[in-house]
Steps between C-alpha positions, in 0.01 A plus 500: 500500500598861438402819677507863391525738793420859405519803731185713477568855373857450618636857489191642669506219757863581587403861571213383722721272710676802651213746480179334626306823435513404131288186546180511290612826338571536127874492423697561180872436446691696236774395261857632494511879515136507615380460143197273485300256711652149509308349792159559658312369800159344443341818633682714240399258223135525610516880471607470136868598520656324197832320490765710328318828569741799474481653845515859373170438318336313789625713790164670543313169483722357776443801725123499453482126579758515782731252325831472688780527242854371567828490311642153436698389805697218337741435790200438727307292245806290414574425864136409574496274194813322618338439841192349335712269281699382803175396670390308190824299512384369839211318331696337216861520376381530140417869453520704178485875563293611203487872577535737794156396628450150356658158542433148377537214748530133410392236749697180439421211732204676663266201482171498694542869587200725553613770258218735589620496861864529386414804287330662797808438712711681237262799494474525879875481558581769243224725635607449863875528450516759219156662491447441127168346383533228236296264285602140434401289200591130506467257208678213320687738263642852495249629244208361699640644825489842332131451425437370853667814637275723286195321641626545857555873433167547320288328764665577838188436709433154356865387479649684801796579274584135415371289211607147416436331164522136601249331270410493130163648583661805662758527220240501220278745689797733552604479133148582381497801735839634381501724193768420245661844552536426872700180448860528621738521203243604238579849379301734279628361169442136595154562645400669176603193300330263743176699496505480121491122547203514735687502833324726746595317819784288632271197460463576127880509472550148636245366249741579216693214340852453645669459160321804362610713798866397459491554126309831509665655805803357682617257766436770761126515424484119491656485847250756625213293359626185674543695823138611483400138442665413831815347348797701636730612219600845628740428785662724759772717348853438621691819588717601204768761456404787273663536158500879528447742787352847459450800724299777336321787669304811409626813675277702733526792257666567164871591524756640258795497742769250395635463854156405628455245219843350567421457870170324422665268247776420748235400757318284243826333397590429862161338552556276196838396640339412834245281320781332306685409818182377664446238228870422461541643150731736315424698184679548168289792374339817638217686325413854608178669386388862522164648403328836505143549621276356223197689628648848477387646170684827560845339514727310261469122523814291523578136566841334494690197624862391525641145505826439683685170451736410785830323444437285809182401686436692820257542788685798648292809575810714435561366150134487393422847638809653341417357156133598528587861588735520200227361276229743611740792463557402137127493410396806704385797290486852640166674501295181540291447813532136599233302683633143507828308500596137538786254526486143369772240557504197273731230364484339844729217608555329838744702711687185602528343154593706193775530238799696631702745293878502518537878481170656613351425840321666789681644799499206749437744787150569365367157607575546869392866489161414343451219750562739791264764357224243440542366851456842658209599277322170567555535874348847519238435226579825321772617266720650770818449299507664158758596244616860482292624205168390654261715701576400859150582625270330253496189281205588274401859439126464456211730568346339809299775663255257669747242631416311819781409746719194433374335817698174473814600310611828658584541869384863489152388388439228759170554679532622860245348739405735784 
């Protein structure tokens, strides 16, 4: 059996954990730079606030309806997510973290278990220990557990937040209830093709001939069909190292100052290097991108990128930052107001197994230096140690005018109980 555990309105729920006055009040969470709505509580959804709404257009609506609006507090949300995932590992060792607020669980050897009771135990422990409400869907396959989770979320009073598909009768009933566009893994293009073949529900999809599905679509759609039939073909994903690592950010405002751009690019490059070291990789190539504000009609538009090939693979923040700063300096044009920059590292190889060069190699002191910096930054959970051309006070310069405290990741923001 598989389970999908999904945190309800995760970002809004995180805000409520530390501010109980927000319970039962409409909440909206904004994207980077306080641009648009990326998460809403059920109360905000009921009022008609749409996902993706630009806040500058909906500011008046939020005030009239007393919608509490917050900037994205990613350090808090990431830490709360990690706490939830650690609890899930207490129920089974086989956990696939699917997103910041979702995880698949596989129950191997759980014979004669009361899965409805087990799902309730999961919900109660997360709610008691973390304060985050969840829904749990349990079924014989991953695709069916997704549908079971939707049913648990849609009918909270009847299901108490847990729904188990443990019979063919329940499976067929659930498939007939699920619209084809709501099936996990079926995007807009695929649903359009399926509807053209008479598929309006998930049940209609499994009525299609297996050979026809493989021939018309692909092995992926065939696996999804078998999963919906109760035959597990989509298994838990094994953690894999990334083939490329990117750090791209929009600035809080548009800037035409080269020194500012260089500092931002240095910070992005350093973050890429940290990610490389975390997965035990080194890179052969660095790509730096720079873009003006595409929405400003009164200013010249400009977009450029620079590829830098390294003579030896590296995971050193010093080397990667230095090369990235050189690259952005070469593509910078005076008079342009820039809104976004990014650094991508690719050509990745294992740091402990790659072809050496007789004449070109990295300074051997960098390894121990990077290890010491990572150790200190991990210990204090913030980037306390930085290289000289970075802003020592901030990692990301984003417009966050409605930011809540980092209750669990910053000593200065810890709640004081009086």
